[in-house]
C-alpha positions as CSV (number, residue, x, y, z in Angstrom):
1,X,-76.6,-73.2,86.8
2,X,-76.7,-69.8,86.6
3,X,-75.0,-67.0,88.3
4,X,-77.6,-66.8,91.1
5,X,-77.7,-70.6,91.7
6,X,-73.8,-70.6,91.7
7,X,-73.8,-68.0,94.4
8,X,-76.0,-70.1,96.8
9,X,-74.7,-73.2,96.4
10,X,-71.6,-71.5,97.5
11,X,-72.9,-70.0,100.0
12,X,-74.6,-73.4,101.1
13,X,-70.9,-75.2,101.6
14,X,-69.7,-72.2,103.5
15,X,-72.5,-72.4,106.1
16,X,-72.1,-74.3,109.4
17,X,-74.7,-74.7,112.6
18,X,-73.1,-74.1,115.9
19,X,-74.4,-74.8,119.2
20,X,-74.8,-71.7,121.4
21,X,-73.7,-72.8,125.6
22,X,-77.8,-72.1,125.6
23,X,-78.1,-74.9,123.7
24,X,-79.6,-73.0,120.8
25,X,-78.4,-74.1,117.1
26,X,-77.4,-70.8,115.2
27,X,-76.0,-70.6,111.3
28,X,-72.7,-69.4,110.6
29,X,-71.3,-68.7,107.1
30,X,-67.6,-69.3,107.1
31,X,-65.6,-66.0,106.0
32,X,-64.6,-66.4,102.0
33,X,-60.6,-67.0,101.5
34,X,-60.6,-64.0,99.3
35,X,-62.2,-61.8,102.3
36,X,-59.9,-62.5,104.3
37,X,-57.2,-61.7,102.1
38,X,-58.7,-58.7,101.6
39,X,-59.2,-57.4,105.2
40,X,-55.6,-58.7,105.7
41,X,-54.3,-56.1,102.6
42,X,-56.7,-53.2,104.0
43,X,-55.3,-53.8,107.6
44,X,-51.6,-53.6,106.6
45,X,-52.6,-50.4,104.5
46,X,-54.1,-49.0,107.7
47,X,-51.5,-50.1,109.6
48,X,-48.4,-48.6,107.1
49,X,-50.5,-45.5,106.6
50,X,-50.7,-44.7,110.5
51,X,-47.1,-45.9,111.4
52,X,-45.7,-43.4,108.8
53,X,-47.8,-40.5,109.7
54,X,-46.7,-40.9,113.3
55,X,-43.2,-41.7,111.8
56,X,-43.3,-38.2,109.8
57,X,-44.7,-35.9,112.8
58,X,-42.0,-37.7,115.1
59,X,-39.0,-36.6,112.7
60,X,-40.5,-33.1,112.0
61,X,-40.7,-32.6,115.9
62,X,-37.5,-34.1,116.6
63,X,-35.4,-32.4,113.9
64,X,-35.3,-29.2,115.0
65,X,-34.6,-30.8,118.9
66,X,-32.1,-31.8,117.7
67,X,-30.6,-28.9,116.7
68,X,-30.7,-26.9,120.0
69,X,-28.2,-26.8,122.5
70,X,-28.4,-30.4,124.3
71,X,-31.0,-31.9,122.0
72,X,-29.3,-34.9,121.5
73,X,-30.9,-36.2,124.2
74,X,-34.3,-35.3,123.1
75,X,-33.8,-36.8,120.3
76,X,-32.9,-40.1,121.6
77,X,-35.4,-40.5,123.9
78,X,-37.9,-39.6,120.7
79,X,-36.4,-42.8,118.9
80,X,-36.6,-44.6,121.9
81,X,-40.7,-43.7,121.6
82,X,-41.0,-44.2,118.0
83,X,-39.3,-47.8,118.4
84,X,-42.1,-48.5,121.3
85,X,-44.9,-47.0,119.2
86,X,-43.6,-49.0,115.7
87,X,-43.8,-52.1,118.4
88,X,-46.7,-51.7,119.8
89,X,-49.0,-50.8,116.8
90,X,-47.7,-53.7,114.3
91,X,-48.0,-56.4,117.0
92,X,-51.1,-55.0,119.1
93,X,-53.2,-53.5,116.2
94,X,-54.8,-57.0,115.6
95,X,-54.8,-57.8,118.9
96,X,-56.8,-54.8,120.4
97,X,-59.3,-54.7,117.6
98,X,-60.5,-58.5,117.8
99,X,-60.3,-58.5,121.8
100,X,-63.1,-55.9,121.4
101,X,-66.7,-56.6,121.3
102,X,-67.0,-56.8,117.4
103,X,-64.1,-59.4,117.2
104,X,-62.7,-58.0,114.0
105,X,-60.1,-55.4,112.9
106,X,-61.5,-52.3,110.5
107,X,-60.1,-54.2,107.5
108,X,-62.3,-57.4,108.5
109,X,-65.5,-55.0,109.4
110,X,-65.3,-53.4,105.9
111,X,-65.3,-56.8,103.9
112,X,-67.8,-58.2,106.4
113,X,-66.4,-60.4,108.6
114,X,-65.4,-61.1,112.3
115,X,-63.1,-63.6,114.6
116,X,-65.2,-66.0,116.2
117,X,-64.6,-69.4,118.4
118,X,-64.6,-72.8,116.8
119,X,-67.1,-75.4,118.0
120,X,-65.7,-78.3,119.1
121,X,-66.2,-81.8,117.7
122,X,-69.5,-82.0,119.7
123,X,-70.7,-78.8,117.2
124,X,-70.6,-76.3,120.5
125,X,-69.1,-73.3,120.8
126,X,-68.3,-70.8,123.4
127,X,-67.4,-67.1,123.6
128,X,-64.2,-65.9,121.9
129,X,-61.5,-65.8,124.5
130,X,-58.6,-63.3,125.0
131,X,-56.2,-66.5,125.4
132,X,-57.2,-67.1,121.6
133,X,-57.1,-64.2,120.0
134,X,-53.5,-63.7,121.6
135,X,-52.6,-67.2,120.2
136,X,-53.5,-66.7,117.1
137,X,-52.1,-62.8,116.4
138,X,-48.8,-64.8,118.0
139,X,-48.6,-67.2,114.8
140,X,-49.1,-64.6,112.3
141,X,-45.1,-63.9,113.3
142,X,-44.3,-67.3,112.8
143,X,-46.8,-67.5,109.9
144,X,-46.1,-64.6,107.6
145,X,-42.9,-62.1,109.1
146,X,-40.4,-64.2,109.6
147,X,-40.7,-66.4,106.7
148,X,-41.1,-63.3,105.0
149,X,-38.0,-61.3,105.7
150,X,-36.0,-64.2,104.6
151,X,-37.9,-64.4,101.5
152,X,-36.9,-60.9,100.5
153,X,-33.6,-62.1,100.9
154,X,-33.8,-64.8,98.6
155,X,-33.1,-62.9,95.0
156,X,-30.3,-61.0,96.3
157,X,-28.6,-64.6,97.3
158,X,-27.8,-63.1,101.1
159,X,-29.9,-65.6,103.0
160,X,-28.8,-68.6,100.9
161,X,-30.6,-72.0,101.3
162,X,-32.3,-70.5,104.6
163,X,-33.9,-68.1,102.3
164,X,-35.2,-70.8,99.9
165,X,-36.5,-73.3,102.8
166,X,-38.2,-69.9,104.5
167,X,-39.9,-69.7,100.9
168,X,-41.3,-73.0,101.2
169,X,-42.7,-72.5,104.7
170,X,-44.0,-69.5,103.5
171,X,-45.8,-71.1,100.7
172,X,-47.0,-73.5,103.4
173,X,-48.4,-71.1,105.5
174,X,-50.0,-69.1,103.1
175,X,-51.7,-71.8,101.3
176,X,-52.8,-73.7,104.6
177,X,-56.2,-72.2,104.1
178,X,-57.2,-73.5,100.9
179,X,-56.3,-77.4,102.0
180,X,-58.9,-77.1,104.6
181,X,-63.3,-76.8,104.6
182,X,-63.3,-74.0,106.8
183,X,-60.4,-72.0,105.5
184,X,-58.6,-71.7,108.6
185,X,-54.7,-70.7,109.1
186,X,-52.2,-72.0,111.1
187,X,-52.9,-69.5,113.7
188,X,-56.8,-70.4,113.8
189,X,-55.7,-74.1,114.3
190,X,-53.7,-73.4,117.2
191,X,-56.1,-70.8,119.2
192,X,-59.7,-72.7,118.2
193,X,-60.8,-69.5,116.3
194,X,-62.6,-69.0,112.8
195,X,-63.3,-66.4,110.7
196,X,-67.3,-65.9,109.6
197,X,-69.5,-63.7,107.8
198,X,-70.8,-60.6,109.7
199,X,-73.1,-59.0,107.6
200,X,-74.3,-55.6,108.2
201,X,-77.9,-56.3,108.7
202,X,-80.2,-53.8,110.7
203,X,-83.1,-55.3,113.1
204,X,-86.5,-54.3,112.1
205,X,-87.8,-51.3,113.4
206,X,-89.9,-53.3,116.1
207,X,-86.5,-54.4,117.9
208,X,-85.2,-50.4,118.3
209,X,-85.0,-49.8,121.7
210,X,-87.5,-46.7,121.1
211,X,-90.1,-49.1,119.1
212,X,-89.8,-52.1,121.9
213,X,-89.0,-50.8,125.1
214,X,-92.0,-50.7,126.5
215,X,-92.8,-54.2,125.8
216,X,-96.2,-54.5,124.4
217,X,-97.6,-57.3,122.4
218,X,-99.5,-56.9,119.4
219,X,-100.8,-60.6,119.8
220,X,-101.9,-60.5,123.0
221,X,-101.7,-56.8,124.3
222,X,-99.7,-57.8,127.4
223,X,-96.9,-55.4,128.4
224,X,-93.3,-57.2,129.2
225,X,-91.4,-55.1,131.9
226,X,-88.3,-56.1,133.2
227,X,-86.4,-54.7,136.5
228,X,-82.6,-54.0,136.7
229,X,-81.9,-57.2,138.9
230,X,-83.5,-59.2,135.9
231,X,-81.8,-57.4,133.0
232,X,-78.6,-57.6,134.9
233,X,-77.9,-61.3,134.5
234,X,-77.3,-60.9,131.0
235,X,-74.7,-59.1,128.9
236,X,-73.4,-58.0,125.0
237,X,-72.7,-61.5,124.0
238,X,-76.3,-62.7,125.1
239,X,-77.6,-59.4,123.5
240,X,-75.9,-60.4,120.6
241,X,-77.0,-63.8,120.5
242,X,-80.7,-62.8,121.4
243,X,-80.3,-60.1,118.3
244,X,-79.2,-63.5,115.7
245,X,-82.6,-65.3,117.1
246,X,-84.7,-62.8,116.4
247,X,-83.4,-61.9,112.9
248,X,-83.6,-65.1,112.1
249,X,-86.9,-65.1,112.9
250,X,-87.3,-69.3,113.9
251,X,-90.1,-70.5,115.6
252,X,-88.4,-73.4,117.7
253,X,-85.4,-70.9,118.6
254,X,-87.4,-68.4,120.1
255,X,-89.8,-70.6,122.0
256,X,-86.2,-72.3,123.5
257,X,-84.5,-68.8,124.1
258,X,-87.6,-67.6,125.8
259,X,-87.7,-70.6,128.4
260,X,-84.5,-69.9,128.9
261,X,-84.9,-66.2,130.0
262,X,-87.6,-66.9,131.7
263,X,-86.1,-69.8,133.8
264,X,-82.8,-67.3,134.5
265,X,-84.6,-64.6,135.5
266,X,-87.7,-66.8,137.4
267,X,-90.5,-65.7,135.3
268,X,-92.9,-68.8,134.4
269,X,-92.8,-69.0,130.4
270,X,-96.4,-68.9,128.7
271,X,-96.9,-69.8,125.3
272,X,-97.4,-68.2,121.9
273,X,-96.1,-64.9,122.4
274,X,-92.0,-65.6,122.4
275,X,-91.3,-63.2,119.7
276,X,-93.2,-59.9,121.7
277,X,-91.3,-61.2,125.3
278,X,-88.0,-61.2,123.5
279,X,-88.3,-58.3,121.6
280,X,-89.2,-56.3,124.8
281,X,-86.2,-58.1,126.9
282,X,-83.9,-57.4,124.1
283,X,-85.1,-53.4,123.6
284,X,-84.6,-53.1,127.6
285,X,-81.7,-55.1,128.0
286,X,-79.9,-53.3,125.1
287,X,-81.0,-49.6,126.6
288,X,-79.7,-50.8,130.0
289,X,-76.2,-52.3,128.6
290,X,-75.9,-48.7,126.3
291,X,-76.7,-46.5,129.4
292,X,-74.0,-48.2,131.3
293,X,-71.8,-47.7,128.7
294,X,-71.8,-44.1,128.9
295,X,-71.1,-44.3,132.7
296,X,-67.8,-46.4,131.5
297,X,-69.5,-49.6,132.6
298,X,-69.3,-52.4,130.2
299,X,-70.7,-55.8,130.8
300,X,-69.4,-58.3,128.1
301,X,-71.3,-61.6,129.2
302,X,-73.7,-63.2,132.1
303,X,-70.2,-64.3,133.8
304,X,-68.9,-60.5,133.9
């Protein structure tokens, strides 16, 4: 087996099919363990550099203040401010980025992975919820930080048996992703999430707002135009789902999505021109959502 065949087999082992709430079967590829480790290292480097830079800046500001008459109060205030900043940075960094529409921290985006809702036993999955993101990140303290502190104390003997127990604890959680097929860590298992690949694939030119907004079909010549009321039904989550369907270009999936959208907006679905309809709807929906964002209005999904 050559290198390309081995790579294809490796990807095939990580491929999963998930049913969306609309009943569409979409393929996903579970993020590799090496990608997750690389993303974690990158994120911690970003956090470390950012917090150290802010610490140096605050020290540069605080030292002259302490030398001034009555500067002790200002110095204490900066110390409290630094403590609050450090706590928010190290605890809120992952949550803030994973709660965003991309579902990924900068480290995850660099290596091409993102957090998503894990499918249930029936194979269907909903959208990523704030509760799930918060749960998976709160577990990181128990999985990593708490035992790591005791592990670092183990060589000095300061922690005693507790440090040795923490070492075993740390190793169990660190190796947990290697003992399940979806590379889940304990936080994923509790929160109902997983990490999947999010390749940086650009849509074809036909899907751009400029090229597709007019909705003219090359097959039938029909022009599809949608009103604000029809476009307001869906949000960013549905736009991303439609983008994936168009990229995969599977006839059955496009027919199912075409029929679902027509039912939702009150159109009578035809046949044979599904892609042109979906390209027009995608382009006009994206243009509408982008225009709303310029005015500070965001619609995460159809339930918003």
